[in-house]
C-alpha positions as CSV (number, residue, x, y, z in Angstrom):
1,M,0.3,-0.1,0.0
2,K,1.4,2.8,-0.9
3,H,2.8,5.6,2.1
4,L,2.2,9.2,1.3
5,S,6.0,10.8,1.3
6,A,6.5,14.3,3.3
7,F,6.1,15.9,-0.2
8,E,2.9,14.3,-0.9
9,L,1.4,15.0,2.5
10,G,1.9,19.0,1.8
11,F,-0.6,18.5,-1.1
12,V,-3.7,16.6,0.7
13,V,-3.0,19.3,3.8
14,S,-3.3,22.6,1.2
15,E,-6.6,20.6,-0.3
16,L,-7.8,20.4,3.0
17,Q,-7.4,23.8,4.3
18,H,-11.3,24.1,3.1
19,L,-12.3,22.1,6.2
20,V,-10.9,25.0,8.5
21,G,-14.2,26.6,10.4
22,A,-15.8,22.9,10.0
23,R,-18.1,21.4,13.0
24,L,-16.7,17.7,13.8
25,D,-19.9,15.6,13.9
26,Q,-19.0,12.3,14.7
27,I,-15.5,9.8,14.2
28,Y,-15.5,7.0,13.4
29,Q,-12.9,3.9,13.9
30,P,-13.5,0.8,11.4
31,G,-10.4,-0.7,12.1
32,D,-7.4,-0.4,14.6
33,R,-5.1,2.0,13.0
34,E,-8.0,4.0,10.5
35,L,-9.9,7.1,11.7
36,L,-13.3,8.6,9.9
37,L,-13.6,12.1,10.6
38,Q,-17.2,13.5,9.8
39,F,-17.2,17.1,9.5
40,H,-20.1,19.3,8.8
41,V,-18.6,22.4,6.3
42,P,-20.6,25.9,6.6
43,S,-22.5,26.2,2.9
44,K,-21.2,23.0,1.5
45,G,-22.7,19.8,4.0
46,R,-20.4,16.9,4.8
47,A,-16.8,15.7,4.4
48,I,-15.4,13.0,5.8
49,L,-11.5,12.5,6.6
50,K,-9.8,9.7,6.1
51,V,-6.9,8.3,8.0
52,R,-4.9,5.3,7.8
53,V,-2.0,5.3,9.8
54,P,1.0,4.8,9.0
55,Y,0.1,4.9,5.2
56,A,-2.5,8.1,4.0
57,I,-4.6,11.4,5.0
58,Y,-7.7,12.1,2.3
59,L,-11.2,12.9,2.3
60,C,-13.0,10.3,0.6
61,S,-16.6,10.2,-0.7
62,G,-18.6,8.0,1.8
63,K,-18.0,5.9,4.8
64,E,-17.7,2.1,5.5
65,P,-20.1,0.5,7.5
66,A,-19.9,1.1,11.3
67,S,-18.8,-1.9,13.7
68,G,-21.0,-2.8,16.4
69,E,-18.8,-1.8,19.1
70,V,-16.8,1.4,19.4
71,S,-13.3,1.4,20.8
72,H,-11.7,3.0,24.1
73,F,-10.2,5.2,21.8
74,C,-12.5,6.6,19.2
75,D,-15.3,6.8,22.4
76,F,-12.6,9.1,24.2
77,L,-11.7,11.0,21.1
78,R,-16.0,11.7,20.7
79,K,-16.5,12.6,24.6
80,R,-13.6,15.5,23.3
81,L,-13.8,16.5,20.3
82,K,-17.5,15.9,18.9
83,N,-19.2,19.2,18.0
84,S,-15.9,20.9,18.3
85,V,-15.0,23.5,15.7
86,L,-11.7,22.8,13.5
87,A,-9.4,25.8,14.1
88,A,-6.5,24.6,11.8
89,I,-4.9,21.9,9.9
90,S,-1.0,22.0,9.2
91,Q,2.0,19.5,8.4
92,L,4.9,19.8,10.7
93,G,7.7,20.5,8.7
94,F,9.1,18.6,6.2
95,E,7.5,15.7,8.3
96,R,5.2,12.9,7.6
97,V,3.2,14.7,11.0
98,V,-0.3,16.4,10.1
99,Q,-1.9,18.2,13.4
100,L,-5.5,19.0,13.7
101,D,-6.7,21.9,16.0
102,F,-10.1,21.7,17.8
103,G,-11.7,24.7,19.4
104,S,-14.7,23.4,21.8
105,K,-16.3,24.6,25.2
106,T,-13.8,23.0,26.9
107,G,-10.6,24.0,25.5
108,R,-8.1,23.5,22.9
109,F,-7.1,20.3,21.9
110,S,-4.8,19.2,19.2
111,L,-5.0,15.8,17.3
112,F,-1.6,14.3,15.6
113,F,-1.4,11.7,12.8
114,E,2.1,10.5,12.9
115,L,2.4,8.9,9.4
116,F,6.2,7.1,9.7
117,S,7.1,3.8,11.3
118,K,4.3,2.1,12.5
119,G,2.1,5.2,13.0
120,N,0.3,6.5,15.6
121,V,-3.1,9.1,16.1
122,I,-2.4,10.8,19.8
123,L,-5.0,13.3,21.1
124,V,-3.1,16.1,22.9
125,K,-4.0,19.1,25.4
126,D,-1.9,22.2,26.5
127,G,1.1,20.0,25.6
128,V,0.2,17.0,27.6
129,T,-0.6,13.4,25.6
130,L,-4.7,12.8,27.2
131,A,-4.7,9.5,24.6
132,A,-3.1,7.6,21.5
133,V,-3.8,4.1,19.5
134,E,-0.6,3.1,20.8
135,Y,2.1,4.0,23.7
136,Q,5.4,3.9,22.4
137,S,9.1,4.4,23.7
138,W,11.9,5.6,21.5
139,S,15.6,6.6,23.0
140,T,14.4,10.1,21.9
141,R,11.0,10.6,23.3
142,A,7.8,8.4,24.2
143,I,4.3,8.6,24.0
144,R,2.6,8.1,27.3
145,Q,-0.6,9.4,28.6
146,G,0.1,12.2,31.0
147,K,3.0,13.0,29.7
148,P,4.1,15.7,27.4
149,Y,4.1,15.1,23.9
150,S,7.0,15.8,21.8
151,L,8.0,15.4,18.0
152,P,10.8,13.3,17.0
153,P,14.3,15.2,15.8
154,A,13.2,17.6,13.1
155,A,14.6,16.3,9.5
156,A,16.1,19.4,7.8
157,D,13.4,21.0,5.9
158,P,14.7,21.3,2.0
159,A,12.7,24.5,1.8
160,S,15.4,26.1,3.8
161,F,18.6,24.3,1.9
162,D,21.5,26.6,-0.1
163,V,24.3,25.1,-1.9
164,K,26.4,25.4,1.5
165,L,24.5,23.3,3.6
166,L,23.7,20.9,0.6
167,S,27.0,20.3,0.1
168,Q,27.7,19.7,3.6
169,L,24.6,17.3,3.6
170,L,26.3,15.6,0.9
171,K,30.0,15.4,2.7
172,S,28.5,13.5,5.2
173,T,26.0,11.6,4.9
174,N,26.6,7.5,5.0
175,K,23.9,6.9,2.0
176,S,26.2,5.1,-0.5
177,D,24.4,7.0,-3.6
178,V,22.3,10.1,-4.2
179,V,18.8,8.1,-4.9
180,R,19.3,7.1,-1.2
181,F,20.4,10.0,0.3
182,L,17.5,11.9,-1.1
183,A,14.9,9.3,-0.2
184,I,16.3,8.8,2.8
185,E,18.3,11.4,4.5
186,L,16.3,14.4,3.2
187,S,12.8,12.9,3.4
188,F,12.2,12.5,-0.2
189,G,11.0,9.2,-0.6
190,G,12.1,6.7,-3.0
191,L,9.4,8.1,-6.0
192,Y,10.4,11.9,-5.7
193,A,14.5,11.0,-5.0
194,E,14.0,9.3,-8.6
195,E,12.4,12.3,-10.1
196,L,15.2,14.8,-8.5
197,C,17.5,12.1,-10.1
198,L,16.3,12.8,-14.0
199,L,15.8,16.8,-13.3
200,S,19.1,16.9,-12.4
201,K,20.7,14.9,-14.8
202,I,22.5,13.3,-12.0
203,G,22.9,9.6,-11.9
204,R,21.3,7.4,-9.4
205,E,24.0,5.7,-8.1
206,A,26.5,8.1,-7.5
207,A,28.5,8.5,-4.3
208,P,26.7,11.9,-2.6
209,S,30.6,13.4,-1.5
210,S,31.6,12.9,-5.2
211,L,29.4,15.6,-6.8
212,A,30.9,18.5,-8.1
213,A,30.2,22.2,-6.7
214,A,28.0,22.9,-10.4
215,E,26.5,19.4,-9.8
216,V,25.0,20.2,-6.5
217,S,23.7,23.4,-7.6
218,V,22.0,22.0,-9.9
219,L,20.7,19.3,-7.8
220,L,19.3,22.5,-5.6
221,Q,18.0,23.9,-8.1
222,S,16.0,20.6,-9.2
223,V,14.4,20.5,-5.2
224,K,13.5,23.8,-5.6
225,E,11.7,23.4,-8.8
226,L,10.1,20.6,-7.5
227,L,8.6,21.6,-4.2
228,A,7.1,24.8,-6.2
229,S,5.7,22.5,-8.6
230,K,2.0,23.5,-9.2
231,P,-0.9,20.3,-8.4
232,S,-1.6,18.5,-11.4
233,P,-3.0,15.6,-9.4
234,S,-3.5,12.3,-11.4
235,L,-3.3,8.5,-11.1
236,I,-1.1,5.9,-13.0
237,Y,-1.8,3.3,-14.8
238,D,0.5,0.4,-15.5
239,G,-1.7,-1.1,-18.6
240,S,-5.2,-1.3,-17.3
241,S,-4.1,-1.1,-13.5
242,I,-4.0,2.0,-11.7
243,V,-0.8,1.7,-9.5
244,D,-0.1,5.2,-8.2
245,A,-1.8,8.3,-7.5
246,V,0.5,11.6,-7.3
247,P,-0.1,15.3,-6.8
248,V,2.1,16.8,-9.5
249,A,3.5,15.5,-13.4
250,L,6.5,13.7,-13.2
251,R,9.2,12.7,-15.9
252,F,9.8,9.4,-13.8
253,Y,5.9,8.1,-15.5
254,S,6.4,9.7,-18.9
255,Q,6.2,6.3,-20.2
256,K,3.1,5.3,-18.4
257,R,-0.5,6.4,-18.7
258,S,-2.1,9.0,-16.7
259,E,-5.2,10.1,-15.9
260,P,-6.2,13.6,-14.4
261,S,-7.9,14.3,-11.2
262,S,-9.7,17.3,-10.3
263,A,-8.2,16.6,-6.7
264,F,-5.2,14.9,-5.0
265,S,-7.5,13.2,-2.2
266,L,-9.8,11.7,-5.2
267,A,-6.9,10.2,-6.8
268,L,-6.0,8.5,-3.4
269,E,-9.4,7.4,-2.7
270,R,-9.3,5.5,-6.2
271,L,-5.8,4.0,-5.6
272,Y,-6.5,2.8,-2.5
273,S,-9.9,1.2,-3.4
274,V,-7.8,-1.2,-5.6
275,T,-4.6,-1.5,-3.7
276,A,-6.0,-1.9,0.3
277,A,-7.2,-5.3,-0.7
278,A,-4.1,-6.3,-2.1
279,P,-1.0,-4.8,0.2
280,S,2.2,-4.5,-1.7
281,A,4.8,-7.4,-1.7
282,F,7.2,-5.4,0.5
283,D,4.3,-4.7,3.4
284,A,5.0,-7.8,5.1
285,A,8.4,-7.6,5.5
286,I,8.2,-3.8,6.0
287,S,5.7,-4.8,8.9
288,G,7.7,-7.6,10.3
289,L,10.8,-5.3,10.4
290,Q,9.1,-2.4,12.5
291,F,8.0,-4.9,14.8
292,I,11.9,-6.7,15.4
293,I,13.1,-3.0,15.5
294,A,10.3,-1.9,18.1
295,R,11.3,-5.2,20.2
296,Q,14.8,-4.1,19.6
297,E,14.5,-0.5,20.9
298,D,12.5,-2.1,23.8
299,A,15.1,-4.8,24.7
300,I,18.2,-1.8,24.4
301,K,16.1,0.0,26.7
302,S,15.7,-2.6,29.0
303,A,19.5,-3.5,29.0
304,K,20.4,0.1,29.6
305,Q,18.1,0.2,32.6
306,L,19.7,-2.8,33.7
307,V,23.1,-1.7,33.4
308,V,22.2,1.6,35.7
309,D,20.5,-0.5,38.0
310,C,23.3,-3.1,38.7
311,T,26.0,-0.4,38.5
312,R,24.1,1.2,41.5
313,R,24.0,-2.2,42.9
314,G,27.2,-2.6,42.6
315,E,28.2,1.4,44.4
316,L,26.3,0.5,47.2
317,I,28.0,-2.6,48.0
318,Y,31.3,-1.2,47.6
319,E,30.2,2.1,50.2
320,H,28.8,-0.3,52.3
321,Y,31.5,-3.2,52.2
322,Q,32.3,-3.4,56.0
323,E,28.5,-3.4,56.5
324,V,27.5,-6.0,54.2
325,K,30.4,-8.2,54.9
326,G,29.7,-7.6,58.9
327,I,26.0,-9.0,57.7
328,L,26.9,-12.4,55.6
329,D,29.4,-13.2,58.1
330,A,26.5,-13.3,61.2
331,V,24.0,-15.0,58.7
332,N,26.4,-17.8,58.0
333,S,28.0,-18.5,61.5
334,A,24.4,-18.4,62.3
335,R,23.3,-20.5,59.7
336,K,25.9,-23.2,60.5
337,S,25.3,-22.9,64.2
338,G,21.6,-23.1,64.4
339,G,20.2,-23.1,61.1
340,W,17.1,-20.9,59.6
341,V,16.0,-20.7,63.3
342,A,19.3,-18.8,64.3
343,V,19.5,-16.7,61.3
344,R,15.7,-15.4,62.0
345,Q,17.6,-14.3,65.6
346,V,20.1,-12.2,63.6
347,M,17.8,-10.8,61.1
348,K,15.2,-9.5,64.3
349,S,18.5,-7.4,65.6
350,N,19.6,-6.2,62.6
351,K,17.5,-3.7,60.5
352,R,19.2,-4.1,57.4
353,I,18.3,-7.6,56.6
354,K,14.3,-7.1,55.0
355,S,13.7,-10.7,54.1
356,L,14.9,-14.4,53.5
357,D,14.1,-16.7,51.4
358,E,15.3,-20.2,53.1
359,K,14.6,-22.6,50.0
360,K,16.4,-20.5,47.7
361,G,18.8,-19.3,50.6
362,V,18.2,-15.7,49.3
363,V,18.9,-13.2,52.2
364,V,17.6,-9.4,51.3
365,V,19.7,-6.2,53.0
366,E,18.4,-2.5,52.5
367,L,21.1,-0.3,52.2
């Protein structure tokens, strides 16, 4: 299934600006990571915003039949956002994050849609996380109820680049070729990285650090040209099958048949209607890798905490070495002479000893 790039997300958010001032009539959750927000737009009527994390956000023509049960998360959103007014909708920098701000009688709420990694939906009030589809932790931030909401470290925004900055990034990257540098480090995604290589006439496999000053200038001009592209949404066909939806005309698809669309959201809706039931061959692998990464991040976090805990225990033992040694000597002597009955007498006379486990032969000492 197509993942919207940061570049494409900007066009979607631009199309959604007419929702500002609309009332949120209802919220539905047809799937674990899907939301439908039904708005009433003054003088226009109903509009439905569909969110499929981590893939996309777009306007759709109708809602799926609702299931009999309402999830706890959906119910939580309804109680706080229903009948509120959409005050603003924005993309955060050149990130795959969309923020919806709502005003209501009970205050101002922000709903964040994170369309990267596994994706997430987070409700925030006064900077604090109220609820999320999934509570997550990384080395740089955590999504936890009652904790401040923070974004991941911001990626560089290509719109602010100059030749000097782009040159520095090309020299310092660890990516092996230009197309990967553009796709990953500059967050353009694979399709638009390929397009930039075509626009600049730079070989996709060229080493980033090998680009001459003139090539860097041409690449920067291509980046600016792509970012300034006027909307020209269309569906892309391979034979009779829809294979993609794009917001601008692309050289990359010059040999493919295209069908103009009046809006990028409409093109996305048609694309997902024929591809959602048949995920990409890479989707399963991506999901598997994301699961492995999440498990590894949790394991690393646990290991780091274990190191901290064990280090502190060692420090305490060292600081109280003579006292600990005296307790152990007393316990061992009592056990040899009178068994665990004698050890319990030692325990009564020493407040440091908190508990005994006779079966395991363990004495717990609090320092």
